[in-house]
C-alpha positions in Angstrom: 1.4 47.2 -70.8 -1.4 45.4 -69.4 -3.8 46.9 -67.2 -4.5 45.0 -63.9 -7.6 42.9 -63.8 -10.8 44.3 -62.1 -11.4 40.6 -60.4 -8.2 40.3 -58.9 -8.9 41.4 -55.7 -12.3 38.7 -55.6 -9.6 36.0 -57.4 -7.3 37.1 -54.3 -10.2 36.8 -51.2 -11.2 33.5 -52.7 -7.5 31.8 -52.3 -7.7 33.7 -48.8 -10.6 31.8 -48.3 -9.6 28.3 -49.6 -6.6 28.6 -47.5 -8.3 29.5 -43.8 -10.8 26.4 -44.8 -7.8 24.1 -45.2 -5.9 25.4 -42.1 -9.3 24.5 -40.2 -9.8 21.2 -42.2 -6.2 20.1 -41.6 -6.3 21.1 -37.9 -10.0 19.3 -37.0 -8.4 16.2 -39.0 -5.3 15.8 -36.9 -7.6 16.5 -33.9 -9.8 13.6 -34.9 -6.6 11.5 -35.9 -4.9 11.9 -32.0 -8.1 11.0 -30.5 -8.9 7.8 -32.8 -5.0 6.7 -31.9 -5.4 7.4 -27.7 -8.8 5.5 -28.5 -7.6 2.3 -30.2 -5.0 2.6 -27.6 -7.1 2.4 -24.6 -8.6 -0.6 -26.7 -5.8 -2.2 -27.5 -4.5 -1.8 -23.6 -7.9 -3.3 -22.8 -7.4 -6.2 -25.0 -3.7 -7.4 -23.5 -5.5 -6.8 -20.0 -7.7 -9.5 -20.9 -4.8 -12.1 -22.5 -2.7 -11.8 -19.8 -4.9 -11.1 -17.0 -5.9 -15.0 -17.0 -2.2 -15.7 -17.1 -1.5 -13.7 -14.0 -4.5 -15.1 -11.8 -3.0 -18.8 -12.8 0.3 -17.8 -11.6 -1.6 -16.9 -8.3 -3.4 -19.7 -7.6 0.1 -21.9 -7.9 1.9 -19.5 -5.9 -0.5 -19.5 -3.0 -0.6 -23.7 -3.1 3.5 -23.1 -2.9 3.1 -21.2 -0.1 0.8 -23.7 1.2 2.5 -26.8 1.1 5.8 -24.8 3.0 3.6 -23.8 5.3 2.5 -27.0 6.5 5.4 -28.2 6.2 7.7 -25.2 8.2 4.8 -24.8 10.4 4.1 -21.3 8.6 5.5 -18.6 6.7 9.1 -17.0 7.8 10.5 -15.6 5.6 11.4 -16.2 1.5 15.1 -17.3 2.3 13.4 -20.7 3.2 13.2 -21.2 -0.4 9.2 -20.3 -1.6 11.1 -17.3 -3.1 10.8 -18.6 -6.4 7.2 -20.9 -6.4 7.2 -20.9 -10.0 9.9 -22.5 -10.5 9.8 -24.8 -7.5 6.4 -26.1 -9.0 7.5 -26.1 -13.1 5.1 -24.1 -13.8 5.8 -22.4 -17.2 3.8 -19.5 -18.5 2.3 -19.8 -22.2 4.4 -19.2 -25.1 6.0 -15.5 -25.6 5.2 -14.6 -21.9 6.9 -14.3 -19.0 5.5 -14.0 -15.3 7.3 -12.6 -12.2 6.8 -13.2 -8.8 7.6 -11.2 -5.9 6.5 -10.7 -2.4 6.4 -8.1 0.3 6.2 -9.3 3.8 2.7 -6.9 4.8 3.4 -8.1 8.5 6.8 -7.0 8.4 5.5 -3.6 8.8 3.9 -1.8 12.2 0.3 -2.7 12.6 -1.4 1.0 13.0 -4.2 0.1 14.3 -1.8 -1.7 18.0 0.7 1.7 17.8 0.7 3.4 20.6 2.1 6.8 21.0 6.1 5.8 22.2 6.1 3.3 18.9 4.8 6.3 16.7 7.4 8.9 18.6 9.7 6.7 18.0 9.0 5.6 14.5 8.8 9.5 13.7 12.1 10.5 15.6 14.1 8.1 13.2 13.0 10.0 10.2 14.7 12.9 12.2 12.1 14.5 13.1 12.7 16.3 15.7 10.8 15.1 19.6 8.3 18.0 19.4 7.2 17.2 15.8 7.6 13.3 16.2 4.9 13.8 19.4 2.6 16.0 17.8 2.3 14.0 14.6 1.8 10.7 16.8 -0.6 12.3 18.8 -2.9 13.5 15.7 -2.9 10.0 14.2 -4.2 8.5 17.5 -6.4 11.0 18.1 -8.0 10.3 14.7 -8.1 6.6 15.4 -8.8 6.2 18.9 -12.4 7.2 19.8 -12.2 9.5 23.3 -8.6 9.7 23.0 -7.3 12.5 25.3 -4.7 14.7 23.7 -1.4 14.8 24.7 0.0 17.7 23.2 -1.4 21.0 23.0 -2.7 20.8 19.6 -6.2 22.8 18.8 -7.9 20.3 16.4 -11.6 21.2 15.0 -13.1 19.6 12.0 -16.3 21.0 12.9 -15.2 23.9 11.1 -14.0 22.8 7.8 -15.8 23.4 4.7 -17.8 20.0 4.9 -17.8 19.6 8.7 -16.7 16.2 9.9 -15.1 13.8 13.1 -12.7 12.1 14.0 -14.1 8.6 13.3 -12.1 7.0 16.4 -11.7 3.6 14.5 -7.9 2.4 13.1 -7.5 3.9 9.4 -8.5 2.2 6.4 -6.7 3.6 4.0 -3.7 6.2 3.9 -6.0 8.3 1.8 -7.2 9.3 5.5 -4.0 11.0 6.0 -5.3 13.8 3.8 -8.1 14.8 6.5 -6.0 14.7 9.5 -4.6 18.5 10.6 -1.2 18.5 10.7 -0.7 15.1 9.4 -1.5 16.1 5.7 1.4 18.9 5.8 3.5 16.2 6.7 2.8 13.6 4.0 1.7 15.7 1.5 2.6 18.7 -1.0 1.9 21.9 -1.8 -0.3 20.3 -4.7 -1.8 17.6 -2.5 -0.1 15.4 -3.8 1.3 12.2 -1.3 5.1 13.3 -1.0 8.4 11.5 0.0 6.9 10.8 4.1 3.8 9.4 2.4 5.8 6.4 1.2 7.9 6.2 4.0 5.0 5.9 6.0 3.3 3.3 3.5 6.5 1.4 3.7 6.4 1.2 7.2 3.1 0.7 8.9 0.2 -1.2 7.9 -3.5 -0.6 8.0 -4.1 -4.3 8.2 -4.6 -5.7 11.9 -2.1 -8.0 13.4 -0.6 -8.5 16.9 3.3 -8.2 16.3 5.4 -7.2 13.1 7.4 -10.4 11.7 10.9 -9.8 12.3 12.0 -11.3 9.7 10.5 -9.0 6.8 11.0 -5.8 9.0 12.8 -2.7 7.6 15.1 -0.8 9.9 12.5 1.8 11.0 10.2 -0.5 12.4 13.6 -2.3 14.0 13.6 1.0 15.6 10.4 2.1 16.3 9.1 -1.2 17.9 12.5 -2.5 19.2 14.0 0.4 20.1 17.1 -1.2 18.3 20.5 0.8 17.9 22.4 1.6 14.7 24.6 -1.5 15.3 22.2 -3.8 16.7 19.9 -3.2 13.8 23.2 -3.9 11.5 24.0 -7.2 13.5 20.1 -8.3 13.0 20.3 -7.5 8.7 23.6 -9.5 8.4 22.1 -12.5 10.0 19.0 -12.5 7.6 21.1 -11.7 4.7 24.2 -14.0 5.6 26.6 -11.4 5.4 29.4 -10.0 7.4 29.9 -12.0 10.9 27.3 -14.7 9.3 28.7 -14.7 5.8 29.9 -18.3 6.2 26.2 -19.2 7.5 23.9 -17.9 4.6 20.5 -16.3 4.8 18.7 -17.2 7.9 15.8 -16.6 9.7 14.7 -15.9 13.1 12.5 -18.7 14.9 11.7 -17.1 18.3 12.4 -13.9 20.4 15.5 -15.8 22.3 17.3 -16.0 18.7 16.7 -12.7 17.9 17.9 -11.2 21.3 21.4 -13.2 21.3 21.8 -11.8 17.9 20.9 -8.4 18.8 22.9 -8.1 21.9 22.3 -6.5 24.9 19.1 -3.5 24.9 16.3 -3.2 22.4 13.1 -5.6 22.7 13.0 -8.3 21.3 9.3 -9.7 22.7 7.6 -7.3 20.6 8.2 -8.9 17.8 6.8 -12.0 16.3 8.5 -14.5 13.9 5.8 -15.6 11.3 4.3 -14.1 8.5 0.7 -13.0 8.8 0.1 -11.0 5.9 2.2 -11.6 2.5 1.9 -9.1 -0.6 2.1 -11.5 -3.8 2.9 -9.3 -6.7 2.5 -10.9 -10.7 3.9 -9.2 -13.1 3.2 -10.9 -17.0 5.1 -9.6 -19.9 4.0 -10.4 -23.4 6.3 -8.3 -25.9 5.5 -4.7 -25.0 2.2 -5.4 -23.1 2.2 -5.5 -19.5 -0.5 -6.8 -16.8 0.4 -6.7 -13.3 -1.8 -7.7 -10.0 -1.2 -7.3 -6.2 -3.0 -9.7 -3.1 -2.8 -9.4 0.4 -3.2 -12.8 1.3 -3.5 -13.7 5.1 -2.7 -17.7 6.2 -4.8 -19.2 8.4 -5.1 -17.5 11.8 -3.5 -14.3 10.2 -4.5 -10.8 9.7 -7.1 -9.1 9.0 -8.8 -6.1 7.9 -10.1 -3.8 10.2 -13.5 -3.9 10.5 -14.7 -2.0 13.4 -17.3 1.2 12.4 -16.3 4.9 12.4 -18.0 6.3 15.8 -20.5 9.4 15.0 -18.7 11.5 18.2 -22.3 13.7 17.9 -24.7 11.2 19.0 -22.0 9.8 21.0 -21.2 12.8 23.0 -25.2 13.1 23.2 -25.5 9.9 25.1 -22.4 10.4 27.0 -24.2 10.3 30.6 -25.7 6.3 30.0 -23.3 4.4 31.5 -25.2 1.2 29.5 -26.3 1.8 25.9 -25.5 0.2 22.7 -22.5 2.6 20.9 -23.8 4.4 17.7 -22.1 4.5 15.0 -22.0 6.1 11.7 -24.3 5.1 8.4 -21.3 5.1 6.2 -21.2 1.7 4.0 -18.0 0.0 4.6 -14.9 0.7 1.9 -14.9 -1.7 -1.5 -12.1 -3.1 -0.7 -13.4 -4.3 3.0 -17.2 -5.6 1.3 -14.9 -7.3 -1.3 -12.8 -8.9 1.4 -15.4 -10.0 3.4 -17.0 -11.7 0.5 -13.1 -13.2 -0.3 -13.1 -14.7 3.4 -16.2 -16.2 3.9 -15.9 -17.8 0.2 -12.3 -19.1 1.9 -14.0 -20.5 4.7 -16.8 -22.2 2.7 -14.5 -24.0 0.1 -11.5 -24.3 3.2 -9.2 -22.2 1.2 -6.2 -22.0 2.8 -5.4 -18.3 2.4 -7.8 -15.2 3.4 -7.5 -12.5 0.3 -7.5 -9.2 1.9 -6.5 -7.3 -0.5 -6.6 -7.1 -4.9 -5.2 -4.6 -7.1 -4.8 -4.8 -10.8 -2.5 -2.6 -12.9 -3.1 0.9 -12.7 -5.0 0.4 -9.2 -1.7 -0.5 -7.8 -0.5 2.8 -6.1 3.1 3.6 -7.1 5.4 6.3 -6.1 6.8 8.3 -8.5 10.3 7.0 -10.3 12.3 10.2 -8.8 11.2 9.9 -4.8 14.4 9.2 -3.1 14.7 5.7 -1.6 14.5 6.3 2.2 
């Protein structure tokens, strides 16, 4: 019987060491391959964006040209039912071979202009969400307290932002972005979940109100929430208005219509409500361009305003501490914060100045690309 070799334990140790080294090498190689794959995907995506971006902006210019034609012919834009819903087809514009371009519209002026909203309108809106009158009034109160300088709260609520980890105060000017909701006491509990992410109420609020400045919502683009909050219309009245705009129900024989004046709105809605609170012309329109080529995609979102239409909020925030110290001075220059305007406001101001220089028919209020465009989660219940 052969005797065991004295070198057997050493050979076993070498084998184990080699196996361990192979495991570490394989792990490192796998991590390297994964990182290289991610870097390659990023490069490919950036390359796709550069290729498709020019197509998107070209389609946007064609779209705006068609909109301007309709605006001049009809004395303003009222509804896509006028015929400009498929602008690229109308213009006979064809994208590059292998690409498809889709244009959709959202009437931003069909929403409630937040800077002009009052206590009644906001309370009506939140009650239409099925909030209790007390909670609806409280939410409207904290929003107005955030936006209006010197606002006197109507509900018994104690707000002291100076006690925050980083002290701050109500800016005393209309909101410039919906992100500000996260800084407003009580409102942040309504619009964000326990993880600080926007919830269904947040996205419904975004769908109902606008941070751009215009006088009245366009009834032709208003949803049911806006109808109830601004016009104080009942469910039956909202159904009549919806049937008129969509060409359904009792208006099925007439096809899609649009309102040109408040008297027609009052006639369609019937007794009750307030037709005078609505306009009938689009003052801010969101144009969404989607370019596809195979599995690649580029999306562009632009909010434009026709001449005399909506504007961005350019009011500077008020320094509450400085204002309080100068309260006894009856005639003085308002003290404002030294914070710089948002990038959106700056770019919009630049675009507005440029459009006036070249006599461009639209003013650019907002421009977003791809991941910059906020999107509600796909599992969010529709309202």
